[in-house]
N, CA, C and O atoms as CSV, one atom per row, in Angstrom:
chain,resi,resn,atom,element,x,y,z
A,1,MET,N,N,19.357,18.785,-16.185
A,1,MET,CA,C,19.130,17.960,-15.349
A,1,MET,C,C,19.818,16.615,-15.344
A,1,MET,O,O,20.041,15.949,-16.355
A,2,ILE,N,N,20.128,16.287,-14.123
A,2,ILE,CA,C,20.791,14.651,-14.193
A,2,ILE,C,C,19.988,13.759,-13.534
A,2,ILE,O,O,19.683,13.819,-12.343
A,3,ASP,N,N,19.574,12.740,-14.515
A,3,ASP,CA,C,18.762,11.644,-13.943
A,3,ASP,C,C,19.176,10.777,-12.793
A,3,ASP,O,O,20.207,10.152,-13.045
A,4,ILE,N,N,18.702,10.569,-11.673
A,4,ILE,CA,C,19.068,9.750,-10.577
A,4,ILE,C,C,18.845,8.164,-11.236
A,4,ILE,O,O,19.691,7.271,-11.293
A,5,ILE,N,N,18.059,8.144,-11.498
A,5,ILE,CA,C,17.489,6.778,-12.210
A,5,ILE,C,C,16.584,6.901,-13.727
A,5,ILE,O,O,15.711,7.716,-14.026
A,6,LYS,N,N,17.005,6.073,-14.312
A,6,LYS,CA,C,16.487,6.042,-16.160
A,6,LYS,C,C,15.083,5.965,-15.846
A,6,LYS,O,O,14.795,5.073,-15.048
A,7,ILE,N,N,14.078,6.723,-16.303
A,7,ILE,CA,C,12.868,6.733,-16.496
A,7,ILE,C,C,12.466,6.794,-17.943
A,7,ILE,O,O,12.722,7.684,-18.754
A,8,ASP,N,N,11.677,5.500,-18.142
A,8,ASP,CA,C,11.413,5.144,-19.289
A,8,ASP,C,C,9.894,5.070,-19.591
A,8,ASP,O,O,9.114,5.093,-18.639
A,9,LYS,N,N,9.461,4.987,-20.772
A,9,LYS,CA,C,7.973,5.118,-20.924
A,9,LYS,C,C,7.472,3.816,-21.492
A,9,LYS,O,O,7.909,3.291,-22.517
A,10,LYS,N,N,6.518,3.352,-20.729
A,10,LYS,CA,C,5.858,2.069,-21.148
A,10,LYS,C,C,4.371,2.053,-21.198
A,10,LYS,O,O,3.722,2.805,-20.471
A,11,THR,N,N,3.706,1.076,-22.175
A,11,THR,CA,C,2.423,1.095,-22.358
A,11,THR,C,C,1.952,0.092,-20.988
A,11,THR,O,O,2.512,-0.912,-20.548
A,12,PHE,N,N,0.699,0.794,-20.517
A,12,PHE,CA,C,0.218,0.027,-19.586
A,12,PHE,C,C,-1.575,0.538,-20.020
A,12,PHE,O,O,-2.040,1.676,-20.083
A,13,ASN,N,N,-2.220,-0.735,-20.246
A,13,ASN,CA,C,-3.646,-0.523,-20.591
A,13,ASN,C,C,-4.109,0.635,-21.506
A,13,ASN,O,O,-4.968,1.478,-21.248
A,14,GLN,N,N,-3.221,0.480,-22.847
A,14,GLN,CA,C,-3.088,1.360,-23.929
A,14,GLN,C,C,-2.995,3.038,-23.596
A,14,GLN,O,O,-3.460,3.977,-24.242
A,15,GLU,N,N,-2.234,3.032,-22.367
A,15,GLU,CA,C,-1.810,4.616,-22.012
A,15,GLU,C,C,-0.015,4.025,-21.607
A,15,GLU,O,O,0.505,3.023,-21.115
A,16,VAL,N,N,0.459,5.448,-22.213
A,16,VAL,CA,C,1.935,5.646,-22.119
A,16,VAL,C,C,2.312,6.136,-20.867
A,16,VAL,O,O,2.013,7.323,-20.738
A,17,LYS,N,N,2.835,5.665,-19.951
A,17,LYS,CA,C,3.410,5.830,-18.626
A,17,LYS,C,C,4.692,6.030,-18.246
A,17,LYS,O,O,5.496,5.108,-18.385
A,18,GLU,N,N,5.043,7.112,-17.771
A,18,GLU,CA,C,6.555,7.233,-17.383
A,18,GLU,C,C,6.606,5.819,-16.247
A,18,GLU,O,O,5.646,5.389,-15.607
A,19,SER,N,N,8.049,5.276,-16.238
A,19,SER,CA,C,8.112,4.046,-15.265
A,19,SER,C,C,9.744,3.760,-15.196
A,19,SER,O,O,10.676,4.069,-15.940
A,20,VAL,N,N,9.637,2.932,-13.796
A,20,VAL,CA,C,11.454,2.883,-13.928
A,20,VAL,C,C,11.453,1.155,-13.834
A,20,VAL,O,O,10.628,0.466,-13.233
A,21,ASN,N,N,12.425,0.774,-14.478
A,21,ASN,CA,C,12.813,-0.824,-14.485
A,21,ASN,C,C,13.113,-1.046,-12.648
A,21,ASN,O,O,13.726,-0.256,-11.930
A,22,ALA,N,N,12.702,-1.884,-12.380
A,22,ALA,CA,C,12.338,-2.238,-10.964
A,22,ALA,C,C,13.985,-2.952,-10.582
A,22,ALA,O,O,14.521,-2.605,-9.529
A,23,ARG,N,N,14.562,-3.758,-11.337
A,23,ARG,CA,C,15.836,-3.938,-11.151
A,23,ARG,C,C,17.162,-2.749,-10.840
A,23,ARG,O,O,18.191,-2.842,-10.172
A,24,ASP,N,N,16.513,-1.509,-11.756
A,24,ASP,CA,C,17.336,-0.380,-11.289
A,24,ASP,C,C,16.900,0.215,-10.206
A,24,ASP,O,O,17.803,0.582,-9.453
A,25,LEU,N,N,15.775,0.451,-9.849
A,25,LEU,CA,C,15.420,0.686,-8.625
A,25,LEU,C,C,16.043,0.281,-7.429
A,25,LEU,O,O,16.439,1.062,-6.564
A,26,HIS,N,N,16.155,-1.338,-7.371
A,26,HIS,CA,C,16.766,-2.063,-6.179
A,26,HIS,C,C,18.165,-1.973,-6.237
A,26,HIS,O,O,18.930,-2.204,-5.301
A,27,LYS,N,N,18.498,-1.595,-7.485
A,27,LYS,CA,C,20.359,-1.458,-7.255
A,27,LYS,C,C,20.617,0.167,-6.656
A,27,LYS,O,O,21.568,0.442,-5.924
A,28,PHE,N,N,19.582,1.178,-7.114
A,28,PHE,CA,C,19.777,2.191,-6.779
A,28,PHE,C,C,19.729,2.644,-5.243
A,28,PHE,O,O,20.428,3.398,-4.566
A,29,LEU,N,N,18.304,1.650,-4.922
A,29,LEU,CA,C,18.243,1.764,-3.230
A,29,LEU,C,C,19.292,1.042,-2.347
A,29,LEU,O,O,19.319,1.141,-1.121
A,30,GLN,N,N,19.920,0.506,-2.890
A,30,GLN,CA,C,20.875,-0.378,-2.654
A,30,GLN,C,C,20.128,-1.598,-1.238
A,30,GLN,O,O,20.537,-1.763,-0.089
A,31,ILE,N,N,19.454,-1.967,-1.648
A,31,ILE,CA,C,18.596,-3.080,-1.123
A,31,ILE,C,C,19.369,-4.265,-1.018
A,31,ILE,O,O,19.863,-4.696,-2.060
A,32,GLU,N,N,19.581,-4.917,0.126
A,32,GLU,CA,C,20.500,-6.172,0.680
A,32,GLU,C,C,19.956,-7.537,0.299
A,32,GLU,O,O,20.567,-8.603,0.218
A,33,SER,N,N,18.595,-7.256,0.070
A,33,SER,CA,C,18.108,-8.834,-0.182
A,33,SER,C,C,18.013,-9.198,-1.845
A,33,SER,O,O,17.755,-8.313,-2.661
A,34,LYS,N,N,18.147,-9.988,-2.067
A,34,LYS,CA,C,18.039,-10.434,-3.438
A,34,LYS,C,C,16.866,-9.905,-4.290
A,34,LYS,O,O,15.766,-9.568,-3.851
A,35,PHE,N,N,17.223,-9.885,-5.426
A,35,PHE,CA,C,15.835,-9.116,-6.360
A,35,PHE,C,C,14.841,-9.872,-6.420
A,35,PHE,O,O,13.826,-9.177,-6.382
A,36,PRO,N,N,14.555,-11.176,-6.510
A,36,PRO,CA,C,13.640,-12.121,-6.903
A,36,PRO,C,C,12.797,-11.965,-5.640
A,36,PRO,O,O,11.580,-11.800,-5.725
A,37,ASP,N,N,13.486,-12.019,-4.373
A,37,ASP,CA,C,12.794,-11.875,-2.767
A,37,ASP,C,C,12.297,-10.687,-2.662
A,37,ASP,O,O,11.125,-10.685,-2.286
A,38,TRP,N,N,12.931,-9.305,-2.929
A,38,TRP,CA,C,12.625,-8.395,-2.944
A,38,TRP,C,C,11.149,-7.804,-3.606
A,38,TRP,O,O,10.217,-7.222,-3.051
A,39,ILE,N,N,11.355,-8.218,-5.055
A,39,ILE,CA,C,10.348,-7.732,-5.891
A,39,ILE,C,C,9.187,-8.496,-5.680
A,39,ILE,O,O,8.079,-8.042,-5.967
A,40,LYS,N,N,9.398,-9.984,-5.048
A,40,LYS,CA,C,8.100,-10.563,-4.739
A,40,LYS,C,C,7.299,-10.012,-3.496
A,40,LYS,O,O,6.069,-10.032,-3.536
A,41,ASN,N,N,7.873,-9.587,-2.545
A,41,ASN,CA,C,7.411,-9.008,-1.337
A,41,ASN,C,C,6.637,-7.641,-1.659
A,41,ASN,O,O,5.612,-7.293,-1.073
A,42,LYS,N,N,7.284,-6.904,-2.693
A,42,LYS,CA,C,6.656,-5.640,-2.787
A,42,LYS,C,C,5.586,-5.578,-3.898
A,42,LYS,O,O,4.919,-4.577,-4.160
A,43,LEU,N,N,5.521,-6.552,-4.403
A,43,LEU,CA,C,4.480,-6.540,-5.474
A,43,LEU,C,C,2.790,-7.290,-4.872
A,43,LEU,O,O,1.781,-7.316,-5.576
A,44,VAL,N,N,2.875,-7.798,-3.531
A,44,VAL,CA,C,1.573,-8.403,-2.885
A,44,VAL,C,C,0.473,-7.527,-3.215
A,44,VAL,O,O,-0.531,-8.024,-3.725
A,45,ASP,N,N,0.538,-6.197,-2.974
A,45,ASP,CA,C,-0.293,-5.079,-3.133
A,45,ASP,C,C,-0.766,-4.381,-4.028
A,45,ASP,O,O,-1.620,-3.499,-3.936
A,46,PHE,N,N,-0.058,-4.872,-5.193
A,46,PHE,CA,C,0.120,-4.188,-6.755
A,46,PHE,C,C,-0.761,-5.059,-7.639
A,46,PHE,O,O,-0.775,-6.264,-7.386
A,47,ILE,N,N,-1.564,-4.557,-8.734
A,47,ILE,CA,C,-2.272,-5.393,-9.626
A,47,ILE,C,C,-1.246,-5.176,-10.969
A,47,ILE,O,O,-0.717,-4.112,-11.291
A,48,GLU,N,N,-1.145,-6.194,-11.507
A,48,GLU,CA,C,-0.390,-6.332,-12.785
A,48,GLU,C,C,-1.126,-5.773,-13.702
A,48,GLU,O,O,-2.337,-5.685,-13.500
A,49,ASN,N,N,-0.632,-5.343,-14.742
A,49,ASN,CA,C,-1.325,-4.458,-15.829
A,49,ASN,C,C,-1.901,-3.330,-15.607
A,49,ASN,O,O,-2.393,-2.702,-16.545
A,50,LYS,N,N,-1.951,-2.798,-14.125
A,50,LYS,CA,C,-2.394,-1.723,-13.880
A,50,LYS,C,C,-1.484,-0.746,-12.565
A,50,LYS,O,O,-1.699,0.462,-12.468
A,51,ASP,N,N,-0.885,-1.176,-12.004
A,51,ASP,CA,C,0.185,-0.700,-11.383
A,51,ASP,C,C,1.903,-0.865,-12.029
A,51,ASP,O,O,2.757,0.006,-12.197
A,52,TYR,N,N,1.936,-2.060,-12.235
A,52,TYR,CA,C,2.976,-2.358,-13.037
A,52,TYR,C,C,3.127,-3.639,-14.178
A,52,TYR,O,O,2.279,-4.531,-14.226
A,53,ILE,N,N,3.927,-3.618,-14.790
A,53,ILE,CA,C,4.042,-4.616,-16.167
A,53,ILE,C,C,5.138,-5.301,-16.162
A,53,ILE,O,O,6.229,-4.740,-16.061
A,54,SER,N,N,4.982,-6.911,-16.295
A,54,SER,CA,C,6.322,-7.132,-16.402
A,54,SER,C,C,6.328,-8.209,-17.546
A,54,SER,O,O,5.255,-8.653,-17.955
A,55,PHE,N,N,7.375,-8.580,-17.999
A,55,PHE,CA,C,7.703,-9.278,-19.403
A,55,PHE,C,C,8.886,-9.534,-19.080
A,55,PHE,O,O,9.660,-8.868,-18.392
A,56,SER,N,N,9.131,-11.257,-19.965
A,56,SER,CA,C,10.295,-12.159,-20.138
A,56,SER,C,C,11.346,-11.520,-21.085
A,56,SER,O,O,11.046,-11.073,-22.192
A,57,LYS,N,N,12.320,-11.512,-20.681
A,57,LYS,CA,C,13.728,-11.268,-21.368
A,57,LYS,C,C,14.820,-12.160,-21.668
A,57,LYS,O,O,15.583,-12.527,-20.774
A,58,PHE,N,N,14.953,-12.549,-22.913
A,58,PHE,CA,C,15.843,-13.363,-23.458
A,58,PHE,C,C,17.282,-12.931,-23.055
A,58,PHE,O,O,17.691,-11.844,-23.464
A,59,LEU,N,N,18.041,-13.683,-22.312
A,59,LEU,CA,C,19.641,-13.374,-22.241
A,59,LEU,C,C,20.506,-14.250,-23.151
A,59,LEU,O,O,20.396,-15.412,-23.543
A,60,ASP,N,N,21.375,-13.313,-23.340
A,60,ASP,CA,C,22.546,-13.504,-24.318
A,60,ASP,C,C,23.044,-15.253,-24.116
A,60,ASP,O,O,23.390,-15.872,-25.123
A,61,ASN,N,N,23.039,-15.863,-22.902
A,61,ASN,CA,C,23.413,-16.997,-22.749
A,61,ASN,C,C,22.106,-17.979,-22.991
A,61,ASN,O,O,22.132,-19.173,-22.690
A,62,GLY,N,N,21.213,-17.469,-23.445
A,62,GLY,CA,C,20.062,-18.668,-23.608
A,62,GLY,C,C,19.336,-18.813,-22.299
A,62,GLY,O,O,18.584,-19.773,-22.125
A,63,GLY,N,N,19.549,-17.803,-21.271
A,63,GLY,CA,C,18.657,-18.062,-20.361
A,63,GLY,C,C,17.604,-16.997,-20.381
A,63,GLY,O,O,17.790,-16.227,-21.324
A,64,ARG,N,N,16.548,-16.697,-19.644
A,64,ARG,CA,C,15.576,-15.693,-19.516
A,64,ARG,C,C,15.410,-15.214,-17.964
A,64,ARG,O,O,15.686,-15.876,-16.963
A,65,THR,N,N,14.837,-13.766,-18.035
A,65,THR,CA,C,14.423,-13.250,-16.483
A,65,THR,C,C,13.361,-12.433,-17.006
A,65,THR,O,O,13.213,-12.065,-18.172
A,66,ILE,N,N,12.379,-12.106,-15.639
A,66,ILE,CA,C,11.721,-11.331,-15.787
A,66,ILE,C,C,11.898,-10.183,-15.090
A,66,ILE,O,O,12.182,-10.139,-13.893
A,67,GLU,N,N,11.667,-8.826,-16.135
A,67,GLU,CA,C,11.519,-7.536,-15.923
A,67,GLU,C,C,10.640,-6.934,-15.352
A,67,GLU,O,O,9.631,-7.611,-15.549
A,68,TYR,N,N,10.279,-5.752,-14.534
A,68,TYR,CA,C,9.170,-5.489,-13.913
A,68,TYR,C,C,9.523,-3.514,-14.176
A,68,TYR,O,O,10.518,-2.820,-13.965
A,69,TYR,N,N,8.445,-3.281,-14.596
A,69,TYR,CA,C,8.438,-1.819,-14.642
A,69,TYR,C,C,7.198,-1.060,-14.219
A,69,TYR,O,O,7.185,0.171,-14.255
């Protein structure tokens, strides 16, 4: 079977659940708005650590970004 989008296993409240990276989903869906604007609007009705998780990721150039699953 060919995966259309990569499915990862992440831990939410001590439970391992299948999830996708929100940036990958944004790209796959070909959303025209910028990722930060899109994700901010999408997460309004969701609860962090219940419906999604987020964490900081340090970049090679010394910056950081926030990843959402």
